[in-house]
C-alpha positions as CSV (number, residue, x, y, z in Angstrom):
1,M,207.8,123.6,163.4
2,T,210.6,126.2,163.9
3,K,210.3,129.8,162.6
4,I,213.1,129.2,160.1
5,K,211.3,126.1,158.7
6,R,208.0,128.0,158.4
7,T,209.8,130.8,156.6
8,K,211.5,128.4,154.1
9,D,208.1,126.6,153.4
10,M,206.5,130.0,152.8
11,N,209.2,131.1,150.4
12,K,209.0,127.7,148.6
13,N,205.2,128.0,148.2
14,Q,205.4,131.6,147.0
15,L,208.0,130.6,144.4
16,E,205.8,127.7,143.3
17,N,202.8,130.0,142.9
18,K,204.9,132.4,140.9
19,F,206.0,129.7,138.5
20,K,202.4,128.5,138.1
21,E,201.2,132.0,137.4
22,F,204.1,132.5,134.9
23,Q,203.2,129.4,133.0
24,D,199.5,130.4,132.9
25,R,200.6,133.9,131.6
26,V,202.8,132.7,128.8
27,G,200.6,129.8,127.9
28,I,203.3,127.1,128.3
29,H,202.8,124.4,130.9
30,F,206.0,122.4,131.5
31,Q,205.8,118.6,131.7
32,N,209.1,118.7,133.6
33,E,208.9,121.7,135.9
34,A,212.4,121.1,137.1
35,L,213.6,122.4,133.8
36,L,211.6,125.6,134.3
37,V,213.0,126.1,137.8
38,Q,216.6,125.4,136.5
39,A,216.1,128.1,133.8
40,F,215.7,130.7,136.6
41,T,218.4,129.3,138.9
42,H,221.6,131.4,139.0
43,S,225.0,130.0,139.8
44,S,225.1,132.0,143.0
45,Y,222.1,130.1,144.3
46,V,223.7,126.7,143.5
47,N,226.9,127.7,145.2
48,E,225.0,128.4,148.5
49,H,223.1,125.1,148.4
50,R,225.9,122.6,147.7
51,R,224.4,120.0,150.1
52,K,221.5,119.4,147.7
53,R,222.2,118.5,144.1
54,R,221.1,121.5,142.0
55,E,221.9,122.8,138.5
56,D,222.2,126.4,137.5
57,N,220.9,127.8,134.2
58,E,224.2,128.1,132.3
59,R,223.9,125.0,130.2
60,L,220.3,125.9,129.3
61,E,221.5,129.3,128.4
62,F,224.0,127.8,126.0
63,L,221.3,125.8,124.3
64,G,218.8,128.6,124.3
65,D,221.3,130.9,122.5
66,A,221.5,128.4,119.6
67,V,217.7,127.9,119.5
68,L,217.2,131.7,119.4
69,E,219.7,132.1,116.6
70,L,217.9,129.4,114.6
71,T,214.3,130.6,115.1
72,V,215.1,134.3,114.6
73,S,217.1,133.4,111.5
74,D,214.2,131.3,110.1
75,F,211.7,134.2,110.8
76,L,213.9,136.8,109.1
77,Y,214.6,134.5,106.1
78,K,210.9,133.8,105.5
79,T,209.6,137.3,106.4
80,Y,212.0,139.3,104.3
81,P,212.7,137.4,101.1
82,M,214.4,140.5,99.5
83,M,216.7,141.2,102.5
84,E,220.4,140.5,101.8
85,E,222.5,138.2,104.0
86,G,224.5,141.0,105.5
87,D,221.4,142.9,106.5
88,M,219.8,139.8,108.0
89,T,222.9,139.2,110.0
90,K,222.9,142.7,111.3
91,L,219.2,142.6,112.2
92,R,219.5,139.2,113.9
93,A,222.4,140.5,116.0
94,A,220.3,143.4,117.2
95,I,217.4,141.1,118.2
96,V,219.5,138.6,120.2
97,C,221.9,141.0,121.8
98,E,221.8,141.6,125.6
99,P,219.8,144.9,125.6
100,S,217.0,143.3,123.5
101,L,217.0,140.1,125.5
102,L,216.9,142.2,128.7
103,S,213.8,144.1,127.5
104,F,212.0,140.8,126.7
105,A,212.8,139.4,130.1
106,Q,211.7,142.6,131.9
107,E,208.4,142.6,130.0
108,L,207.7,139.1,131.5
109,D,209.0,140.0,135.0
110,F,211.8,137.4,134.9
111,G,213.5,139.1,137.8
112,D,210.7,138.0,140.2
113,L,211.3,134.4,139.3
114,M,215.1,134.2,139.7
115,R,216.6,132.0,142.4
116,L,219.7,133.9,143.6
117,G,222.3,133.6,146.3
118,K,222.1,136.1,149.2
119,G,225.0,138.1,147.9
120,E,223.6,138.4,144.4
121,E,220.2,139.3,145.9
122,L,221.6,142.1,148.0
123,T,223.6,143.6,145.1
124,G,220.6,144.0,142.9
125,G,220.8,140.7,140.9
126,R,217.1,140.7,140.0
127,K,217.7,143.8,137.9
128,R,221.1,142.9,136.5
129,P,221.0,143.1,132.7
130,A,223.3,140.3,131.9
131,L,221.7,138.0,134.4
132,L,218.2,138.6,133.0
133,A,219.3,138.3,129.4
134,D,220.9,135.0,130.2
135,A,217.7,133.8,132.0
136,F,215.7,134.6,128.8
137,E,218.0,132.4,126.8
138,A,217.9,129.7,129.5
139,F,214.1,129.8,129.4
140,I,214.2,129.3,125.6
141,G,216.5,126.3,126.1
142,A,214.2,124.8,128.7
143,T,211.1,125.3,126.6
144,Y,212.9,123.6,123.6
145,L,213.8,120.6,125.7
146,D,210.4,120.2,127.3
147,Q,208.0,121.3,124.5
148,G,210.0,121.3,121.3
149,L,210.7,123.9,118.6
150,E,207.1,124.6,117.7
151,T,206.3,125.8,121.2
152,V,209.4,128.1,121.2
153,V,208.3,129.6,117.9
154,K,204.7,130.2,119.2
155,F,206.2,131.9,122.3
156,L,208.4,134.1,120.1
157,E,205.4,135.0,117.9
158,K,203.9,136.6,121.0
159,V,207.0,138.2,122.6
160,V,209.6,138.9,119.9
161,F,208.4,138.7,116.3
162,P,205.7,141.4,116.6
163,K,208.4,143.9,117.7
164,I,210.5,143.1,114.6
165,L,207.4,143.7,112.4
166,Q,206.7,147.0,114.2
167,G,210.2,148.2,113.4
168,A,211.6,148.1,117.0
169,F,215.0,147.4,115.5
170,S,214.9,150.0,112.7
171,H,217.7,152.0,114.4
172,V,220.2,149.4,113.3
173,M,218.9,149.0,109.8
174,D,218.9,151.5,106.8
175,Y,215.4,150.5,105.5
176,K,215.2,153.7,103.4
177,S,218.2,152.7,101.4
178,Q,216.9,149.1,101.0
179,L,213.6,150.4,99.8
180,Q,215.2,152.8,97.4
181,E,217.4,150.1,95.9
182,L,214.4,147.8,95.5
183,V,212.3,150.4,93.8
184,Q,215.1,151.4,91.5
185,R,216.1,147.8,90.7
186,D,212.6,146.7,89.7
187,G,211.7,150.0,88.1
188,L,208.6,150.4,90.4
189,G,208.4,154.2,90.2
190,T,209.1,157.2,92.5
191,L,209.3,157.3,96.3
192,E,208.2,160.2,98.4
193,Y,208.2,160.8,102.2
194,E,205.6,163.0,103.7
195,I,205.2,164.2,107.4
196,L,201.6,163.6,108.3
197,A,201.7,164.9,111.8
198,E,203.9,166.3,114.6
199,K,202.6,165.7,118.1
200,G,203.7,166.5,121.6
201,P,205.7,169.2,123.3
202,A,209.1,170.3,121.9
203,H,211.1,168.2,124.4
204,N,209.1,165.1,123.6
205,R,208.1,165.4,119.9
206,E,206.6,162.6,117.9
207,F,206.5,162.5,114.1
208,V,204.1,160.5,111.9
209,T,205.5,159.9,108.4
210,Q,204.2,158.1,105.4
211,V,206.1,156.8,102.3
212,K,204.4,156.9,99.0
213,L,205.2,155.0,95.8
214,N,203.8,156.8,92.7
215,N,201.5,158.8,95.0
216,Q,200.1,155.6,96.6
217,S,200.7,155.2,100.4
218,L,203.0,152.2,101.0
219,G,203.7,152.5,104.7
220,T,203.6,154.8,107.8
221,G,205.9,155.2,110.7
222,V,206.0,156.9,114.1
223,G,209.2,158.1,115.8
224,K,210.8,160.6,118.1
225,S,212.6,162.1,115.0
226,K,211.8,162.5,111.4
227,K,214.6,160.0,110.5
228,E,213.2,157.4,112.8
229,A,209.7,157.8,111.5
230,E,210.9,157.6,107.9
231,Q,212.9,154.4,108.7
232,K,209.8,152.8,110.2
233,A,207.7,153.8,107.3
234,A,210.2,152.3,104.9
235,H,210.3,149.2,107.0
236,M,206.5,148.8,106.6
237,A,206.8,149.4,102.9
238,L,209.5,146.7,102.5
239,T,207.3,144.2,104.5
240,K,204.3,145.0,102.3
241,L,206.3,144.7,99.0
242,S,207.9,141.4,100.1
243,K,204.4,139.9,100.5
244,T,203.2,141.2,97.1
245,P,203.1,138.3,94.5
246,E,205.3,138.9,91.5
247,S,203.3,139.5,88.4
């Protein structure tokens, strides 16, 4: 066996092990592993291996984009029954945009799994934001084809939905105004925001804020500014109110 052949076999085995570890980590075991591999195959890799029939992840990315739009829309619709259409559209756009998809992909070390051409590898492709965001969508598309929508939702319940509930996208939403409008519309009483704590040095301050309705705590939030903390507290309050049965 030549040195080149041994190196190729080692690289192939390493990649297979990484895919196995990845499936164990996310709790999804593909029936058709070729779909999983395709999800992480960049067009630059395919262009350098034309002798063998290979597919890149672009078609899976197209499908995954649509599946993400549907599943996130369904989650927002069911979780925030009092949120208006325009606000749901704004929030969904923040969740499925490139920076957010990049953060999800980085959290799961997608860069380590990518199959790239030599040029893309040398120019930092494994950390390229657009490439990783596309790979996340492609993985969603591959999971949908192999496992169905239910498995996609279970995956998002671990990776994406908790971040929404924690207020990770509060910077694009004016939850304080929404909460104020809801309280005024339904005549629920008076809102008040209170700083519970200020922690950390001046250059890295952290604020803990609570919002109270008729002197009863309705939600708390933590942020790098008072505004961010108040928005997160209002977000928690809205979530709580949306789950309260109407009398």
